[in-house]
C-alpha positions as CSV (number, residue, x, y, z in Angstrom):
1,M,-211.7,1.5,154.4
2,G,-214.3,-0.4,156.7
3,N,-211.3,-1.7,158.8
4,N,-209.7,1.6,159.7
5,K,-213.4,2.9,160.5
6,D,-213.6,0.0,162.9
7,E,-210.6,0.8,164.5
8,K,-211.2,4.3,165.2
9,K,-214.7,3.5,166.7
10,E,-212.7,1.1,169.0
11,Q,-210.4,3.5,170.0
12,E,-213.1,6.3,171.0
13,E,-215.2,3.0,172.7
14,Q,-212.0,2.7,175.3
15,T,-212.6,4.2,178.7
16,P,-209.7,6.3,180.4
17,E,-208.7,3.6,182.6
18,E,-207.8,1.7,179.5
19,E,-206.1,4.6,178.0
20,E,-203.9,5.1,181.2
21,Q,-203.0,1.4,181.2
22,Q,-202.1,1.6,177.4
23,E,-199.9,4.6,178.1
24,E,-198.4,2.7,181.1
25,E,-197.4,0.1,179.0
26,E,-196.1,2.1,176.4
27,L,-194.0,4.0,178.9
28,A,-192.7,0.7,180.2
29,A,-191.9,-0.5,176.5
30,T,-190.1,2.7,176.0
31,G,-188.0,2.4,179.4
32,S,-187.3,-1.2,178.7
33,E,-185.9,-0.1,175.1
34,A,-184.0,2.9,176.5
35,S,-182.7,0.3,179.0
36,E,-181.4,-2.1,176.4
37,D,-180.2,0.7,174.4
38,E,-178.0,1.7,177.7
39,E,-176.9,-1.6,178.0
40,S,-176.1,-2.0,174.5
41,D,-174.1,1.3,174.6
42,A,-172.5,0.1,177.7
43,D,-171.6,-3.3,176.1
44,D,-170.1,-1.5,173.3
45,D,-168.1,1.0,175.2
46,A,-166.7,-1.7,177.5
47,S,-165.7,-3.8,174.3
48,D,-164.3,-0.6,172.9
49,E,-162.3,0.1,176.1
50,E,-161.2,-3.6,176.1
51,S,-160.4,-3.5,172.5
52,T,-158.2,-0.4,173.5
53,E,-156.8,-1.7,176.2
54,G,-156.0,-4.8,174.2
55,D,-154.4,-2.5,171.5
56,D,-152.6,-0.4,174.3
57,A,-151.3,-4.0,175.8
58,S,-150.5,-5.3,172.4
59,D,-148.7,-2.0,171.1
60,Q,-146.6,-2.1,174.9
61,E,-145.7,-5.4,174.0
62,D,-144.7,-4.8,170.7
63,T,-142.6,-1.7,171.9
64,T,-140.9,-4.0,174.6
65,E,-140.4,-6.5,171.7
66,D,-138.8,-3.9,169.6
67,D,-136.7,-2.5,172.6
68,E,-135.6,-6.2,173.6
69,S,-135.0,-6.8,169.8
70,S,-132.9,-3.5,169.5
71,E,-131.0,-4.5,172.6
72,D,-130.2,-7.8,171.4
73,A,-129.1,-6.4,168.0
74,S,-126.8,-4.0,170.0
75,E,-125.6,-6.6,172.2
76,E,-124.9,-8.9,168.9
77,T,-123.1,-5.7,167.4
78,T,-120.8,-5.2,170.6
79,S,-119.8,-8.7,170.8
80,D,-119.2,-8.6,167.0
81,E,-117.1,-5.6,167.6
82,E,-115.4,-6.9,170.3
83,D,-114.6,-10.5,168.4
84,A,-113.4,-8.1,165.8
85,S,-111.3,-6.4,167.9
86,D,-110.0,-9.2,169.2
87,E,-109.3,-10.7,166.0
88,D,-107.3,-7.4,165.1
89,A,-105.2,-7.6,168.4
90,D,-104.3,-11.2,167.6
91,E,-103.3,-10.4,164.3
92,E,-101.1,-7.6,165.6
93,V,-99.7,-9.6,168.1
94,G,-99.3,-12.5,165.5
95,A,-97.5,-9.8,163.0
96,A,-95.0,-8.3,165.6
97,G,-94.3,-12.0,166.7
98,A,-93.4,-12.5,163.1
99,A,-91.6,-9.5,162.7
100,A,-89.6,-9.9,165.7
101,P,-87.7,-12.9,164.5
102,A,-87.0,-11.4,161.2
103,E,-85.7,-8.1,162.8
104,E,-83.5,-10.5,165.0
105,A,-82.6,-12.4,161.9
106,D,-81.6,-9.0,159.7
107,E,-79.7,-7.9,162.7
108,D,-77.6,-11.3,163.0
109,A,-77.0,-11.0,159.3
110,D,-76.1,-7.1,159.6
111,E,-73.6,-8.5,162.7
112,E,-72.5,-11.3,160.6
113,S,-71.2,-9.3,157.7
114,E,-69.7,-6.5,159.8
115,V,-67.7,-9.4,161.3
116,A,-66.7,-10.8,158.2
117,E,-65.7,-7.5,156.7
118,T,-63.6,-6.9,159.8
119,E,-61.8,-10.2,159.5
120,E,-61.4,-9.5,155.5
121,Q,-60.0,-6.1,156.6
122,A,-57.6,-7.5,159.1
123,E,-56.7,-10.5,156.5
124,K,-55.9,-8.0,153.8
125,E,-54.0,-5.4,156.5
126,A,-52.0,-8.7,157.5
127,A,-51.4,-9.8,154.0
128,D,-49.8,-6.3,153.2
129,A,-47.7,-6.1,156.2
130,E,-46.1,-9.6,155.3
131,A,-45.5,-8.4,151.7
132,G,-44.0,-5.1,152.7
133,A,-41.9,-6.7,155.7
134,A,-39.7,-8.1,153.0
135,D,-39.1,-4.4,151.5
136,V,-38.8,-2.7,155.0
137,E,-35.3,-1.1,155.3
138,V,-33.8,-0.6,158.8
139,D,-31.3,1.8,160.4
140,S,-28.1,1.4,162.0
141,T,-29.8,0.2,165.3
142,G,-32.2,-2.1,163.3
143,E,-35.3,-0.2,163.7
144,P,-37.3,0.0,160.5
145,I,-37.4,3.2,158.4
146,S,-40.8,4.9,157.7
147,V,-41.7,7.7,156.0
148,H,-42.6,9.4,159.4
149,T,-38.9,8.7,160.6
150,L,-37.0,9.5,157.7
151,E,-35.2,12.6,157.5
152,G,-33.8,12.7,153.9
153,V,-31.8,10.8,151.4
154,A,-27.8,11.6,151.2
155,A,-25.3,10.7,148.3
156,F,-21.8,10.5,149.0
157,F,-19.0,11.6,146.8
158,E,-15.3,11.2,146.8
159,H,-14.0,14.2,144.9
160,P,-15.1,18.2,145.4
161,K,-15.6,18.4,142.1
162,H,-18.1,15.5,142.0
163,L,-20.1,17.4,144.7
164,L,-19.8,20.4,142.9
165,A,-21.4,19.0,139.7
166,A,-23.9,17.2,141.8
167,A,-25.0,20.5,143.3
168,T,-25.3,22.1,139.9
169,Y,-27.7,19.3,138.5
170,A,-29.8,19.7,142.1
171,R,-30.2,23.3,141.6
172,D,-31.9,22.8,137.9
173,S,-33.9,20.1,139.4
174,D,-37.4,20.7,141.2
175,Y,-35.8,20.0,144.4
176,E,-35.6,23.3,146.9
177,E,-34.7,21.8,150.1
178,F,-31.2,20.5,149.6
179,D,-27.8,21.2,150.8
180,A,-24.0,20.4,150.2
181,Y,-21.6,19.1,153.0
182,S,-17.8,19.1,152.7
183,P,-14.7,19.3,155.2
184,F,-13.6,22.6,153.7
185,P,-15.4,25.5,151.8
186,I,-15.5,24.7,148.1
187,H,-15.1,27.7,145.6
188,G,-17.9,28.1,143.4
189,M,-20.5,26.2,145.8
190,D,-22.7,29.3,146.2
191,E,-23.4,29.6,142.5
192,A,-23.5,26.0,142.0
193,M,-26.4,25.7,144.6
194,G,-28.1,29.0,143.2
195,L,-27.5,30.6,146.5
196,G,-28.5,34.5,146.6
197,R,-26.7,37.1,148.6
198,S,-27.0,36.6,152.1
199,W,-29.6,38.5,154.1
200,I,-27.4,38.9,157.0
201,P,-25.7,42.1,156.0
202,W,-29.1,44.0,156.0
203,V,-29.3,42.9,159.8
204,T,-25.9,44.0,160.4
205,F,-26.6,47.6,158.6
206,G,-29.8,47.8,160.9
207,A,-28.0,47.2,163.7
208,G,-25.4,49.8,163.1
209,V,-27.9,52.6,162.5
210,T,-29.8,51.7,165.6
211,G,-26.3,52.1,167.7
212,F,-25.8,55.2,165.9
213,I,-29.0,56.7,166.7
214,L,-28.7,55.7,170.2
215,A,-25.4,57.2,170.7
216,N,-26.7,60.7,169.7
217,A,-29.8,60.5,171.5
218,L,-27.7,59.7,174.4
219,Q,-25.6,62.6,174.0
220,F,-27.3,65.3,172.6
221,G,-30.3,64.3,175.1
222,T,-28.1,64.9,178.5
223,M,-25.5,67.4,177.5
224,T,-27.8,69.7,175.3
225,F,-31.2,69.6,176.1
226,D,-31.7,67.9,179.7
227,W,-28.9,69.5,181.6
228,P,-26.6,71.7,179.5
229,M,-23.2,72.3,180.6
230,I,-19.9,74.5,179.6
231,I,-17.0,72.2,179.9
232,G,-13.6,73.6,179.1
233,G,-15.4,76.8,177.2
234,K,-17.1,74.4,174.7
235,P,-20.4,74.8,173.4
236,F,-23.7,73.3,174.6
237,A,-23.5,70.7,171.3
238,P,-19.8,69.9,170.9
239,W,-20.5,67.1,168.4
240,P,-17.1,66.3,167.5
241,S,-16.4,65.2,170.8
242,F,-19.4,62.9,170.5
243,V,-18.3,61.1,167.7
244,P,-16.3,58.2,169.7
245,I,-19.4,57.3,171.2
246,M,-21.0,57.2,168.1
247,F,-18.4,54.9,166.6
248,E,-18.5,52.6,169.4
249,L,-22.2,51.8,170.0
250,T,-22.5,51.5,166.0
251,V,-20.0,48.8,165.8
252,L,-20.8,47.4,169.4
253,L,-24.7,46.7,168.2
254,A,-24.0,45.5,164.7
255,G,-21.3,43.2,165.6
256,V,-23.3,41.4,168.2
257,T,-26.4,41.4,166.5
258,T,-24.9,40.0,163.4
259,A,-23.0,37.3,165.1
260,V,-26.0,36.2,167.4
261,V,-28.5,36.2,163.9
262,M,-25.8,34.4,162.1
263,L,-25.5,31.7,164.8
264,K,-29.3,31.1,164.8
265,A,-29.7,31.4,160.9
266,A,-27.3,28.4,160.9
267,G,-29.1,26.3,163.4
268,C,-26.6,26.4,166.4
269,F,-29.1,26.5,169.2
270,K,-30.8,23.5,168.1
271,K,-29.7,19.8,168.0
272,P,-27.3,19.0,164.9
273,M,-28.2,16.2,162.4
274,I,-25.5,13.9,162.0
275,I,-25.5,12.5,158.7
276,D,-22.0,11.0,158.8
277,P,-19.1,11.8,161.3
278,S,-16.6,11.4,158.1
279,I,-18.1,14.5,156.6
280,T,-15.9,16.7,158.4
281,D,-12.9,14.1,157.5
282,D,-12.8,13.2,153.8
283,R,-16.5,12.7,152.5
284,F,-18.5,15.3,150.2
285,V,-22.2,14.6,150.6
286,L,-25.3,15.9,148.5
287,W,-28.4,16.3,150.9
288,I,-32.1,16.3,149.9
289,S,-34.4,16.8,153.0
290,A,-37.6,15.2,153.2
291,E,-39.5,18.3,154.2
292,D,-39.2,19.3,150.3
293,N,-42.8,19.6,148.7
294,K,-41.4,17.5,146.1
295,F,-40.0,14.7,148.2
296,N,-40.6,11.1,147.2
297,V,-38.4,8.5,148.4
298,D,-38.0,6.5,145.5
299,E,-37.7,9.5,142.9
300,V,-35.2,11.0,145.2
301,I,-33.0,7.7,145.3
302,D,-33.4,7.6,141.3
303,F,-32.5,11.2,140.8
304,L,-29.2,10.7,143.2
305,E,-28.3,7.7,141.7
306,D,-28.1,9.2,138.2
307,L,-25.5,11.4,139.8
308,N,-23.0,8.2,139.9
309,P,-22.2,8.7,143.8
310,L,-20.3,6.1,146.0
311,E,-23.1,5.6,148.3
312,V,-27.2,6.6,148.3
313,R,-28.1,6.6,152.1
314,K,-31.5,7.2,153.8
315,I,-31.2,9.3,157.0
316,V,-33.5,8.7,159.8
317,K,-34.3,10.5,162.9
318,D,-31.8,9.8,165.8
319,A,-30.0,7.2,163.6
């Protein structure tokens, strides 16, 4: 308590000058403190800016490093992809190179097999030709007889009754394209061969009717309808006087047509096939044509040999 009172007394005893001096000192101290505070604040701000700049620089460096590392990684990835593509290409080239010889080998093997098959086939054909050469028959000119040149087979007999019996036997068989040849007509041959009535009389009848109609049309058309005339007091249609013309045209057309058709049916307009010149002399022949649906060379020969002929002969074209 005593001390506080002494201080108060001292303060009261101070002069105005001292008070002013004291205030100035306080102001100076306050200004120095403010300047120190400002300097410290400036220093803090500078340090903060430096730290911020450092952080920004470090961030930029980090970003740059990250970019560089990503670029390096992308470059490494690209190089890896290129290496992988090169390896794939090398593998494909290697596979193609390995496949090409294999394909060539397969082609060579196929060609060799084809050549071998062709040679085997040629050898087989040659062997068949050699084996059949001994069995090949020849005609009178020395040419070989084949199925393509064969006209048929003929059996030669000594007597007409033998031919008649052979024709009856052929009629009862499966052969249809057969015929009998003799130097003269043999009674009963048509029945023995199973021949029916000829169709030529129907041709004769048709031609005669045509001639009869033509004669009537000519005479009645001109003398009665087209240009009627009275001759000797006769009527316009004197049919008794037209009879001679009717008869003449009927006989004329029927006879001429029958002759032409008969020659055509007998094959007189084509080159005849000569089986044997002695047929017109003293030989009797039963003939089976190769055009028959049941024709087989061996079977036909066996069939004819069963008839006990004098000879069985193959007939070829232009022999």
